[in-house]
N, C-alpha and C positions, 0 to 999 in steps of 0.2 A: 140751426135748431131754434125753434121758436122759444123765446124767453117769456115766461109768465109766472106771476106769483099770486096765489089766491089763498084765502083763508075761508074754510068752510064754517062759517058762524053757525052756532046752534049744535054743532057736532062735538063729540068728546074731545077732538083735537083742538078745536078753537078754545074750549074750556081749559085745556092743558096750557096752551100758549098764553092765554089771558092770565092764568094763575102765576105762571112762571115769570112773565114779564112785568105784570102790574104788582104782584105780591112779593116779588123777590128782586131786590135791587142788585143782587149779585148774580144774576142770570149770566150764563157763559157766553163767550164771544161769538160762537156759531149761531146761537139763538138770537143774539142782538143783530148779527149780520143779516139773518133771514128776515127779521122784523123790519129792517131798514131797506129791504128789497134786493139785497145782494144775492149773487148766485151761490149755490152749493157746489163746490168743486169736488169731483169724483176722481180719486187716484187709482189707477189700475194698470196692469201690464197686458201683454198679448198672450193670453192663456185660454185657448179654445178648448172646450165650450163654456168655460167658467165666466170669464170677463175679457173682452177684447174689443179693439176699435173697428168700426165699420167705416163707411164713407164719412169724411169730415170728422173722424174720431167719434162717430156715434157709438155710445156705450151698448154693446151687445153681450149676449151670454146670459146664463140662467141666474147668476148672481145679480146682474143688473135688473133682471125681471123682478126679483125680490126687493132690491133696494129702491128702484124707481116706483114700484107699487106702493111701498110704505111711504115714501116721500109724497107721492100723489095723494094718498089718504090724509096726509098732514096738510094738504093744500099747497105743496111746493112742487113747482114744475120748472123753476128757473135753475138750470144746472149747467155746469161747465166741465167737460171731460178733460182729464190730464193723463196722458199715457207716459209710463216710465218703465224702467227695468224692475223686475220682481224684487231683487235685492234692495232696491232703494225705496220701497213703498213705505215702510215704517219711518225711516229717517226723513223722507219727504213730508210725511204727515206732521211730524214734530217740528219740521223746519217751516211749516205753514205754507207749503207749496200747493196743498189741497186740503180739503176739510174732512173727507171721509175716504177710507180705504175700501174699495169695492172689488179688490182683486180676487176674493174668495179664499181667505186664509183659514187654516185650521186654528182652532182656539187652543193654544199651547201656553203653559205657564210662563215660559220664557218670553212670549209675545205679550202676555197679559201684564208683564212688568213695564212694558213700554207704551202700551195703548190700551184703551178699553174696547171691549167687543159688545156688539148687540147680542141679544139672545140668538141661538142658532137658527140658520135658514135651512139646514139640512145636515145629514150624517153621511160620511163617505169613508172609504178605506184606501190603503196603499196597495200597489201591485207592481210587479216587474214586467217590463216589456222586453221580450227576448227574440232572437232569431227564430224563424219558423221551425217548429219541431223541438224547441228548447234543448239544443244539443248538450248543454252543460247541466241541465236539470236544476236551474236556479229559480227557486220559488219564494225564498225569504232571506232575511239578512243573515241568518245562521249559515245558509248555503254559501254566501259570499265570504264570510269570515273563515269558514272551514276549507276554503279553496284559495290559498294564498296567491295563486296566479291570476285570479279573476279580478275584474274591475267593474264597478257599477258607476254609471254616470247619472247625475241629477242636476237640478238648477241651483244656482247661488241663492241662498236664503230659503230653500225648500225645507219643509219639515223632515224630509227624507234623510238629510244629513244628520240631524239630531237623533232620529230613530235608528240609523245605522250605527252611530256612536254608542247608543244605549245597548245595542246588541253586541258590541265589542269589535265592530269593523274598524280597522285602522284607516287613517287618512290616506295611506299609500294605496288603498283599494277604492277610494272615492274620488271620482273626477267631478269637478263642479264647473258648469258652463252657464252662460246667461239665460238660456231658455229652451223650449221644446225643439226648435229647429236645430240647435247645436247638439242637443241630446240625441236626436235621431241621427244626425250626421255621424256622431261618434260611434253609435252602434253599427250603422251600416258600413262604416269604414273599418270596423274591426278593432277600433281603439278602446272599446268598452264591450263587455259581455252582456250587460243588462242595463236597462234604463229604470231608475227608481222614480215612480210617479204615482199620482192618484188614479183611481179606476177610471174616472171620467176623462181625464187628460190622456191616459194611456190608451183607452179605446179609440180616441180621436186619432192618435198616431197610427194605430193599427189600421184604421179605416182608410188612411191616406197612403198606405205602404204598398198596395197591390199584392198582398200576400207574402211579403218578405219578412214580416215580423208578426208576433202574436202576444197575447197576454199570458203570463204564467198563471199559476193557480192562486187566485186572490185569497182563498180560504186558508192557505198555508201561512199567511201573514199573522203576526201576533194580534190578539184581540185588542190590545191597547192602541193599535194603529187605526182602529175605527174612530173617526174624529168628527166633532161638530165644527161647522163652518159658520163664521159670523162676519159682520161688517165692522170695520175698525174706526174708532173715534179717538181724538185727543183726550188725555186724562182730564183736561179742564172742562170739556164740553158735556158735563154730566146731565144738565137739564135737557139739552137737546136729545141726548141719548135716551133719557126716560120717555120723552114724547115719541121718539122713533120706535122704541120697543113696543109701545102701546099700538102704534099704527101697524107695525110689522105683524103683531099677533092677530090683528083684524084681517090681514091679507094672506099670510102663509096658509096654504092648503085649500084656499077657495078655488072655485071653478075658474075664475079669472086668472089666478096665479098659475094653476096647473096647465091650463090651456096655453098660456103664453110661454111657459117654460118647456113644454113638450118638444118643441123643435130643437132644443138643446139636449134631448134625452134625459131630462129630469122628470121623474115620475113620483107617484105616491110613496114608493119604497125608499125614496131619498128624504122624505119629510122628517123633521125633528122628532125624536122619540121620547121627549119629555126631560131629557138630561139638560141641565141648566148650564149657562156660561160659567157660573161660579164653580160648578163641579169640574168642568173641563180645565179651568184655570188652576184649580187645586190639585188635579190628578193627571194632567197630561204634561 
């Protein structure tokens, strides 16, 4: 991947960088690193179509379309992808193994305690993936809770675990595995009755199954499972985050953004609805 670092002087982003670095001797470490020519390290897992590695770990997926578009608008193209397990994304960020979490995380209060989020890049909801025909009629967390013999499978660190607990589903009915491949294997082997996932990830599993599985009714999920998704930053990198949010606002929803994200089934109906990160942190 070509490494390049450029600053678009005369633009709003150059003005922001100049103000933060020349006028503020306490600029955060990530901003200092970028000004010194260092690469911005992107931390993500293998979550198609959100964020996943291509050849040579090339960062693919609609979350990376948004993140890389904002960084490019800031004049930053020197990046380094770091692929890890989903459950290790926030710990890895705070251990300085990468600089930004681009995995595509829902903005939840519990996560806001451990890292800062950009303003939302989109709004998405939860869904169950079930065997074709949905033989046990499982459409929401209440259906799992009210059927003690059923088991739902989801990923370690997924918001699904918290959402299921909030609905009263006990741990004995929640199987946690590393990621989508293991989730699908558990469902197809009959070790789980439903996969708890987001709509985008769930649809990808369905598309790959040859008709063996389907999406349950996503409208049966609680309204509070409609979530904003953001890019994650260390608590200390507030100056860089402020500049990133400005660049993100200039990119999200543009023709360039929507054209590039279309191959990942991201469309206008996924765009942010005006709900802020502060609201999600306080209410999710």
